[in-house]
N, CA, C and O atoms as a Tripos MOL2 file, in Angstrom:
@<TRIPOS>MOLECULE
protein
  204   203    51     0     0
PROTEIN
NO_CHARGES

@<TRIPOS>ATOM
      1 N          24.5260   -9.2600  -37.1790 N.3       1 MET1
      2 CA         23.6870   -8.6320  -36.1750 C.3       1 MET1
      3 C          23.1920   -9.7070  -35.1840 C.2       1 MET1
      4 O          22.7540  -10.7830  -35.5900 O.2       1 MET1
      5 N          23.2710   -9.3980  -33.9070 N.am      2 VAL2
      6 CA         22.8500  -10.3340  -32.8740 C.3       2 VAL2
      7 C          21.3700  -10.1230  -32.5960 C.2       2 VAL2
      8 O          20.9060   -8.9920  -32.4490 O.2       2 VAL2
      9 N          20.6410  -11.2220  -32.5280 N.am      3 PHE3
     10 CA         19.2120  -11.1390  -32.2540 C.3       3 PHE3
     11 C          19.0070  -10.9750  -30.7500 C.2       3 PHE3
     12 O          19.4380  -11.8240  -29.9690 O.2       3 PHE3
     13 N          18.3540   -9.8910  -30.3400 N.am      4 LEU4
     14 CA         18.0570   -9.6480  -28.9370 C.3       4 LEU4
     15 C          16.5740   -9.8930  -28.6860 C.2       4 LEU4
     16 O          15.7310   -9.2530  -29.3150 O.2       4 LEU4
     17 N          16.2440  -10.7980  -27.7890 N.am      5 PRO5
     18 CA         14.8190  -11.0450  -27.5200 C.3       5 PRO5
     19 C          14.1770   -9.8410  -26.8330 C.2       5 PRO5
     20 O          14.7940   -9.1730  -26.0030 O.2       5 PRO5
     21 N          12.9360   -9.5880  -27.1970 N.am      6 GLN6
     22 CA         12.2100   -8.4870  -26.5760 C.3       6 GLN6
     23 C          11.5110   -9.0100  -25.3320 C.2       6 GLN6
     24 O          10.7660   -9.9880  -25.3930 O.2       6 GLN6
     25 N          11.7560   -8.3500  -24.1980 N.am      7 GLU7
     26 CA         11.1920   -8.7900  -22.9290 C.3       7 GLU7
     27 C          10.2680   -7.7410  -22.3440 C.2       7 GLU7
     28 O          10.1450   -7.6430  -21.1230 O.2       7 GLU7
     29 N           9.6180   -6.9590  -23.1840 N.am      8 GLU8
     30 CA          8.7480   -5.8940  -22.6810 C.3       8 GLU8
     31 C           7.5420   -6.4740  -21.9500 C.2       8 GLU8
     32 O           7.1820   -5.9820  -20.8810 O.2       8 GLU8
     33 N           6.9190   -7.4940  -22.4930 N.am      9 GLY9
     34 CA          5.7570   -8.0970  -21.8610 C.3       9 GLY9
     35 C           6.0980   -8.7220  -20.5210 C.2       9 GLY9
     36 O           5.3420   -8.6020  -19.5570 O.2       9 GLY9
     37 N           7.2300   -9.3830  -20.4690 N.am     10 GLN10
     38 CA          7.6600  -10.0020  -19.2200 C.3      10 GLN10
     39 C           7.9170   -8.9290  -18.1600 C.2      10 GLN10
     40 O           7.5550   -9.1220  -16.9990 O.2      10 GLN10
     41 N           8.5260   -7.8220  -18.5280 N.am     11 GLY11
     42 CA          8.7880   -6.7440  -17.5840 C.3      11 GLY11
     43 C           7.5100   -6.1500  -17.0290 C.2      11 GLY11
     44 O           7.4240   -5.8360  -15.8420 O.2      11 GLY11
     45 N           6.5160   -5.9970  -17.8920 N.am     12 LEU12
     46 CA          5.2360   -5.4550  -17.4290 C.3      12 LEU12
     47 C           4.5550   -6.3940  -16.4420 C.2      12 LEU12
     48 O           3.9560   -5.9490  -15.4640 O.2      12 LEU12
     49 N           4.6480   -7.6830  -16.7010 N.am     13 VAL13
     50 CA          4.0480   -8.6540  -15.7860 C.3      13 VAL13
     51 C           4.7570   -8.6180  -14.4380 C.2      13 VAL13
     52 O           4.1100   -8.6960  -13.3940 O.2      13 VAL13
     53 N           6.0860   -8.4980  -14.4560 N.am     14 GLU14
     54 CA          6.8320   -8.4270  -13.1970 C.3      14 GLU14
     55 C           6.4560   -7.1770  -12.4120 C.2      14 GLU14
     56 O           6.2670   -7.2460  -11.1970 O.2      14 GLU14
     57 N           6.3450   -6.0420  -13.0850 N.am     15 TYR15
     58 CA          5.9420   -4.8120  -12.4000 C.3      15 TYR15
     59 C           4.5250   -4.9330  -11.8360 C.2      15 TYR15
     60 O           4.2510   -4.4390  -10.7420 O.2      15 TYR15
     61 N           3.6410   -5.5740  -12.5630 N.am     16 ALA16
     62 CA          2.2690   -5.7600  -12.0830 C.3      16 ALA16
     63 C           2.2500   -6.6510  -10.8430 C.2      16 ALA16
     64 O           1.5120   -6.3720   -9.8970 O.2      16 ALA16
     65 N           3.0470   -7.7160  -10.8330 N.am     17 LEU17
     66 CA          3.1030   -8.5950   -9.6660 C.3      17 LEU17
     67 C           3.6600   -7.8620   -8.4490 C.2      17 LEU17
     68 O           3.1600   -8.0360   -7.3380 O.2      17 LEU17
     69 N           4.6900   -7.0450   -8.6500 N.am     18 ILE18
     70 CA          5.2460   -6.2600   -7.5490 C.3      18 ILE18
     71 C           4.1980   -5.2860   -7.0240 C.2      18 ILE18
     72 O           4.0500   -5.1220   -5.8130 O.2      18 ILE18
     73 N           3.4790   -4.6450   -7.9240 N.am     19 LEU19
     74 CA          2.4420   -3.6940   -7.5170 C.3      19 LEU19
     75 C           1.3420   -4.3990   -6.7200 C.2      19 LEU19
     76 O           0.8590   -3.8610   -5.7240 O.2      19 LEU19
     77 N           0.9500   -5.5770   -7.1450 N.am     20 ILE20
     78 CA         -0.0730   -6.3420   -6.4290 C.3      20 ILE20
     79 C           0.4200   -6.7270   -5.0450 C.2      20 ILE20
     80 O          -0.3360   -6.6330   -4.0780 O.2      20 ILE20
     81 N           1.6790   -7.1630   -4.9260 N.am     21 MET21
     82 CA          2.2140   -7.5390   -3.6240 C.3      21 MET21
     83 C           2.2910   -6.3410   -2.6900 C.2      21 MET21
     84 O           1.9810   -6.4660   -1.5050 O.2      21 MET21
     85 N           2.6970   -5.1860   -3.1990 N.am     22 VAL22
     86 CA          2.7570   -3.9750   -2.3800 C.3      22 VAL22
     87 C           1.3520   -3.5900   -1.9220 C.2      22 VAL22
     88 O           1.1620   -3.2030   -0.7690 O.2      22 VAL22
     89 N           0.3740   -3.6900   -2.8090 N.am     23 ALA23
     90 CA         -0.9970   -3.3510   -2.4530 C.3      23 ALA23
     91 C          -1.5200   -4.2780   -1.3560 C.2      23 ALA23
     92 O          -2.2070   -3.8220   -0.4410 O.2      23 ALA23
     93 N          -1.2090   -5.5590   -1.4350 N.am     24 ILE24
     94 CA         -1.6520   -6.5150   -0.4100 C.3      24 ILE24
     95 C          -1.0170   -6.1770    0.9370 C.2      24 ILE24
     96 O          -1.6900   -6.2340    1.9660 O.2      24 ILE24
     97 N           0.2660   -5.8260    0.9420 N.am     25 VAL25
     98 CA          0.9450   -5.4750    2.1930 C.3      25 VAL25
     99 C           0.3430   -4.2100    2.7810 C.2      25 VAL25
    100 O           0.1130   -4.1440    3.9880 O.2      25 VAL25
    101 N           0.0820   -3.2000    1.9500 N.am     26 VAL26
    102 CA         -0.5050   -1.9480    2.4380 C.3      26 VAL26
    103 C          -1.8920   -2.1950    3.0170 C.2      26 VAL26
    104 O          -2.2220   -1.6570    4.0740 O.2      26 VAL26
    105 N          -2.7030   -2.9940    2.3480 N.am     27 ILE27
    106 CA         -4.0450   -3.2960    2.8480 C.3      27 ILE27
    107 C          -3.9680   -4.0320    4.1800 C.2      27 ILE27
    108 O          -4.7490   -3.7480    5.0880 O.2      27 ILE27
    109 N          -3.0360   -4.9720    4.3080 N.am     28 ALA28
    110 CA         -2.8910   -5.7070    5.5610 C.3      28 ALA28
    111 C          -2.4680   -4.7760    6.6940 C.2      28 ALA28
    112 O          -2.9870   -4.8800    7.8060 O.2      28 ALA28
    113 N          -1.5440   -3.8790    6.4270 N.am     29 ILE29
    114 CA         -1.0960   -2.9250    7.4510 C.3      29 ILE29
    115 C          -2.2410   -2.0060    7.8480 C.2      29 ILE29
    116 O          -2.4260   -1.7280    9.0320 O.2      29 ILE29
    117 N          -3.0080   -1.5330    6.8790 N.am     30 LEU30
    118 CA         -4.1330   -0.6580    7.2100 C.3      30 LEU30
    119 C          -5.2000   -1.3880    8.0180 C.2      30 LEU30
    120 O          -5.8300   -0.7940    8.8940 O.2      30 LEU30
    121 N          -5.4060   -2.6620    7.7320 N.am     31 MET31
    122 CA         -6.3950   -3.4230    8.4990 C.3      31 MET31
    123 C          -5.9290   -3.6130    9.9420 C.2      31 MET31
    124 O          -6.7420   -3.6000   10.8670 O.2      31 MET31
    125 N          -4.6300   -3.7900   10.1320 N.am     32 LEU32
    126 CA         -4.1040   -3.9830   11.4750 C.3      32 LEU32
    127 C          -4.0380   -2.6720   12.2590 C.2      32 LEU32
    128 O          -4.3800   -2.6370   13.4410 O.2      32 LEU32
    129 N          -3.6010   -1.6060   11.6110 N.am     33 LEU33
    130 CA         -3.3880   -0.3380   12.3060 C.3      33 LEU33
    131 C          -4.5590    0.6260   12.1880 C.2      33 LEU33
    132 O          -4.5520    1.6710   12.8380 O.2      33 LEU33
    133 N          -5.5520    0.3120   11.3880 N.am     34 GLY34
    134 CA         -6.6840    1.2020   11.1830 C.3      34 GLY34
    135 C          -7.4160    1.5860   12.4510 C.2      34 GLY34
    136 O          -7.6350    2.7730   12.6920 O.2      34 GLY34
    137 N          -7.8020    0.6140   13.2730 N.am     35 PRO35
    138 CA         -8.5030    0.9690   14.5190 C.3      35 PRO35
    139 C          -7.6360    1.8070   15.4620 C.2      35 PRO35
    140 O          -8.1480    2.6940   16.1440 O.2      35 PRO35
    141 N          -6.3490    1.5390   15.5050 N.am     36 ILE36
    142 CA         -5.4580    2.3020   16.3790 C.3      36 ILE36
    143 C          -5.3870    3.7530   15.9270 C.2      36 ILE36
    144 O          -5.4670    4.6680   16.7460 O.2      36 ILE36
    145 N          -5.2390    3.9590   14.6400 N.am     37 VAL37
    146 CA         -5.1840    5.3240   14.1120 C.3      37 VAL37
    147 C          -6.5260    6.0250   14.3170 C.2      37 VAL37
    148 O          -6.5560    7.2130   14.6400 O.2      37 VAL37
    149 N          -7.6230    5.3140   14.1380 N.am     38 GLY38
    150 CA         -8.9460    5.8920   14.3700 C.3      38 GLY38
    151 C          -9.1130    6.3320   15.8130 C.2      38 GLY38
    152 O          -9.6760    7.3940   16.0770 O.2      38 GLY38
    153 N          -8.6260    5.5220   16.7550 N.am     39 ASN39
    154 CA         -8.7060    5.8920   18.1700 C.3      39 ASN39
    155 C          -7.8780    7.1260   18.4740 C.2      39 ASN39
    156 O          -8.2980    7.9750   19.2600 O.2      39 ASN39
    157 N          -6.7170    7.2360   17.8670 N.am     40 VAL40
    158 CA         -5.8750    8.4200   18.0840 C.3      40 VAL40
    159 C          -6.6070    9.6710   17.6250 C.2      40 VAL40
    160 O          -6.6230   10.6740   18.3390 O.2      40 VAL40
    161 N          -7.2080    9.6270   16.4520 N.am     41 PHE41
    162 CA         -7.9290   10.8030   15.9460 C.3      41 PHE41
    163 C          -9.1770   11.0930   16.7850 C.2      41 PHE41
    164 O          -9.5180   12.2560   17.0040 O.2      41 PHE41
    165 N          -9.8500   10.0570   17.2490 N.am     42 SER42
    166 CA        -11.0180   10.2730   18.1080 C.3      42 SER42
    167 C         -10.6110   10.9510   19.4120 C.2      42 SER42
    168 O         -11.2760   11.8820   19.8670 O.2      42 SER42
    169 N          -9.5270   10.4860   20.0090 N.am     43 ASN43
    170 CA         -9.0300   11.1020   21.2330 C.3      43 ASN43
    171 C          -8.6140   12.5470   20.9920 C.2      43 ASN43
    172 O          -8.8580   13.4130   21.8310 O.2      43 ASN43
    173 N          -8.0020   12.8040   19.8780 N.am     44 LEU44
    174 CA         -7.5760   14.1650   19.5570 C.3      44 LEU44
    175 C          -8.7860   15.0890   19.3780 C.2      44 LEU44
    176 O          -8.7790   16.2200   19.8640 O.2      44 LEU44
    177 N          -9.8080   14.6170   18.6910 N.am     45 VAL45
    178 CA        -11.0140   15.4280   18.4860 C.3      45 VAL45
    179 C         -11.7020   15.7070   19.8080 C.2      45 VAL45
    180 O         -12.1260   16.8360   20.0580 O.2      45 VAL45
    181 N         -11.8230   14.6730   20.6790 N.am     46 SER46
    182 CA        -12.4770   14.9150   21.9560 C.3      46 SER46
    183 C         -11.6540   15.8450   22.8440 C.2      46 SER46
    184 O         -12.2190   16.6320   23.6030 O.2      46 SER46
    185 N         -10.3390   15.7650   22.7580 N.am     47 PHE47
    186 CA         -9.5090   16.6940   23.5240 C.3      47 PHE47
    187 C          -9.6880   18.1200   23.0250 C.2      47 PHE47
    188 O          -9.7870   19.0540   23.8200 O.2      47 PHE47
    189 N          -9.7290   18.2870   21.7000 N.am     48 LEU48
    190 CA         -9.8800   19.6460   21.1520 C.3      48 LEU48
    191 C         -11.2660   20.2140   21.4490 C.2      48 LEU48
    192 O         -11.4150   21.4310   21.5490 O.2      48 LEU48
    193 N         -12.2760   19.3700   21.5910 N.am     49 GLN49
    194 CA        -13.6200   19.8580   21.9180 C.3      49 GLN49
    195 C         -13.7030   20.3260   23.3630 C.2      49 GLN49
    196 O         -14.4890   21.2190   23.6780 O.2      49 GLN49
    197 N         -12.9050   19.7370   24.2450 N.am     50 THR50
    198 CA        -12.9480   20.1390   25.6490 C.3      50 THR50
    199 C         -12.1180   21.3930   25.9050 C.2      50 THR50
    200 O         -12.2840   22.0400   26.9390 O.2      50 THR50
    201 N         -11.2460   21.7390   25.0000 N.am     51 VAL51
    202 CA        -10.3750   22.9200   25.2070 C.3      51 VAL51
    203 C         -11.1110   24.1960   24.9340 C.2      51 VAL51
    204 O         -10.5370   25.2790   25.0570 O.2      51 VAL51
@<TRIPOS>BOND
     1     1     2 1
     2     2     3 1
     3     3     4 2
     4     3     5 am
     5     5     6 1
     6     6     7 1
     7     7     8 2
     8     7     9 am
     9     9    10 1
    10    10    11 1
    11    11    12 2
    12    11    13 am
    13    13    14 1
    14    14    15 1
    15    15    16 2
    16    15    17 am
    17    17    18 1
    18    18    19 1
    19    19    20 2
    20    19    21 am
    21    21    22 1
    22    22    23 1
    23    23    24 2
    24    23    25 am
    25    25    26 1
    26    26    27 1
    27    27    28 2
    28    27    29 am
    29    29    30 1
    30    30    31 1
    31    31    32 2
    32    31    33 am
    33    33    34 1
    34    34    35 1
    35    35    36 2
    36    35    37 am
    37    37    38 1
    38    38    39 1
    39    39    40 2
    40    39    41 am
    41    41    42 1
    42    42    43 1
    43    43    44 2
    44    43    45 am
    45    45    46 1
    46    46    47 1
    47    47    48 2
    48    47    49 am
    49    49    50 1
    50    50    51 1
    51    51    52 2
    52    51    53 am
    53    53    54 1
    54    54    55 1
    55    55    56 2
    56    55    57 am
    57    57    58 1
    58    58    59 1
    59    59    60 2
    60    59    61 am
    61    61    62 1
    62    62    63 1
    63    63    64 2
    64    63    65 am
    65    65    66 1
    66    66    67 1
    67    67    68 2
    68    67    69 am
    69    69    70 1
    70    70    71 1
    71    71    72 2
    72    71    73 am
    73    73    74 1
    74    74    75 1
    75    75    76 2
    76    75    77 am
    77    77    78 1
    78    78    79 1
    79    79    80 2
    80    79    81 am
    81    81    82 1
    82    82    83 1
    83    83    84 2
    84    83    85 am
    85    85    86 1
    86    86    87 1
    87    87    88 2
    88    87    89 am
    89    89    90 1
    90    90    91 1
    91    91    92 2
    92    91    93 am
    93    93    94 1
    94    94    95 1
    95    95    96 2
    96    95    97 am
    97    97    98 1
    98    98    99 1
    99    99   100 2
   100    99   101 am
   101   101   102 1
   102   102   103 1
   103   103   104 2
   104   103   105 am
   105   105   106 1
   106   106   107 1
   107   107   108 2
   108   107   109 am
   109   109   110 1
   110   110   111 1
   111   111   112 2
   112   111   113 am
   113   113   114 1
   114   114   115 1
   115   115   116 2
   116   115   117 am
   117   117   118 1
   118   118   119 1
   119   119   120 2
   120   119   121 am
   121   121   122 1
   122   122   123 1
   123   123   124 2
   124   123   125 am
   125   125   126 1
   126   126   127 1
   127   127   128 2
   128   127   129 am
   129   129   130 1
   130   130   131 1
   131   131   132 2
   132   131   133 am
   133   133   134 1
   134   134   135 1
   135   135   136 2
   136   135   137 am
   137   137   138 1
   138   138   139 1
   139   139   140 2
   140   139   141 am
   141   141   142 1
   142   142   143 1
   143   143   144 2
   144   143   145 am
   145   145   146 1
   146   146   147 1
   147   147   148 2
   148   147   149 am
   149   149   150 1
   150   150   151 1
   151   151   152 2
   152   151   153 am
   153   153   154 1
   154   154   155 1
   155   155   156 2
   156   155   157 am
   157   157   158 1
   158   158   159 1
   159   159   160 2
   160   159   161 am
   161   161   162 1
   162   162   163 1
   163   163   164 2
   164   163   165 am
   165   165   166 1
   166   166   167 1
   167   167   168 2
   168   167   169 am
   169   169   170 1
   170   170   171 1
   171   171   172 2
   172   171   173 am
   173   173   174 1
   174   174   175 1
   175   175   176 2
   176   175   177 am
   177   177   178 1
   178   178   179 1
   179   179   180 2
   180   179   181 am
   181   181   182 1
   182   182   183 1
   183   183   184 2
   184   183   185 am
   185   185   186 1
   186   186   187 1
   187   187   188 2
   188   187   189 am
   189   189   190 1
   190   190   191 1
   191   191   192 2
   192   191   193 am
   193   193   194 1
   194   194   195 1
   195   195   196 2
   196   195   197 am
   197   197   198 1
   198   198   199 1
   199   199   200 2
   200   199   201 am
   201   201   202 1
   202   202   203 1
   203   203   204 2
@<TRIPOS>SUBSTRUCTURE
     1 MET1         2 RESIDUE 1 A MET
     2 VAL2         6 RESIDUE 1 A VAL
     3 PHE3        10 RESIDUE 1 A PHE
     4 LEU4        14 RESIDUE 1 A LEU
     5 PRO5        18 RESIDUE 1 A PRO
     6 GLN6        22 RESIDUE 1 A GLN
     7 GLU7        26 RESIDUE 1 A GLU
     8 GLU8        30 RESIDUE 1 A GLU
     9 GLY9        34 RESIDUE 1 A GLY
    10 GLN10       38 RESIDUE 1 A GLN
    11 GLY11       42 RESIDUE 1 A GLY
    12 LEU12       46 RESIDUE 1 A LEU
    13 VAL13       50 RESIDUE 1 A VAL
    14 GLU14       54 RESIDUE 1 A GLU
    15 TYR15       58 RESIDUE 1 A TYR
    16 ALA16       62 RESIDUE 1 A ALA
    17 LEU17       66 RESIDUE 1 A LEU
    18 ILE18       70 RESIDUE 1 A ILE
    19 LEU19       74 RESIDUE 1 A LEU
    20 ILE20       78 RESIDUE 1 A ILE
    21 MET21       82 RESIDUE 1 A MET
    22 VAL22       86 RESIDUE 1 A VAL
    23 ALA23       90 RESIDUE 1 A ALA
    24 ILE24       94 RESIDUE 1 A ILE
    25 VAL25       98 RESIDUE 1 A VAL
    26 VAL26      102 RESIDUE 1 A VAL
    27 ILE27      106 RESIDUE 1 A ILE
    28 ALA28      110 RESIDUE 1 A ALA
    29 ILE29      114 RESIDUE 1 A ILE
    30 LEU30      118 RESIDUE 1 A LEU
    31 MET31      122 RESIDUE 1 A MET
    32 LEU32      126 RESIDUE 1 A LEU
    33 LEU33      130 RESIDUE 1 A LEU
    34 GLY34      134 RESIDUE 1 A GLY
    35 PRO35      138 RESIDUE 1 A PRO
    36 ILE36      142 RESIDUE 1 A ILE
    37 VAL37      146 RESIDUE 1 A VAL
    38 GLY38      150 RESIDUE 1 A GLY
    39 ASN39      154 RESIDUE 1 A ASN
    40 VAL40      158 RESIDUE 1 A VAL
    41 PHE41      162 RESIDUE 1 A PHE
    42 SER42      166 RESIDUE 1 A SER
    43 ASN43      170 RESIDUE 1 A ASN
    44 LEU44      174 RESIDUE 1 A LEU
    45 VAL45      178 RESIDUE 1 A VAL
    46 SER46      182 RESIDUE 1 A SER
    47 PHE47      186 RESIDUE 1 A PHE
    48 LEU48      190 RESIDUE 1 A LEU
    49 GLN49      194 RESIDUE 1 A GLN
    50 THR50      198 RESIDUE 1 A THR
    51 VAL51      202 RESIDUE 1 A VAL
């Protein structure tokens, strides 16, 4: 019988690191685009109030 090393812990750490990197990218994008999206919604609300 061939001994196969168990890599479950290593896989979980890799998935956690990927999740952390994705979260950092999403937060950075939201910080950059947040004011722009807020302005779009503000303009839309003011347009709908005048109609």
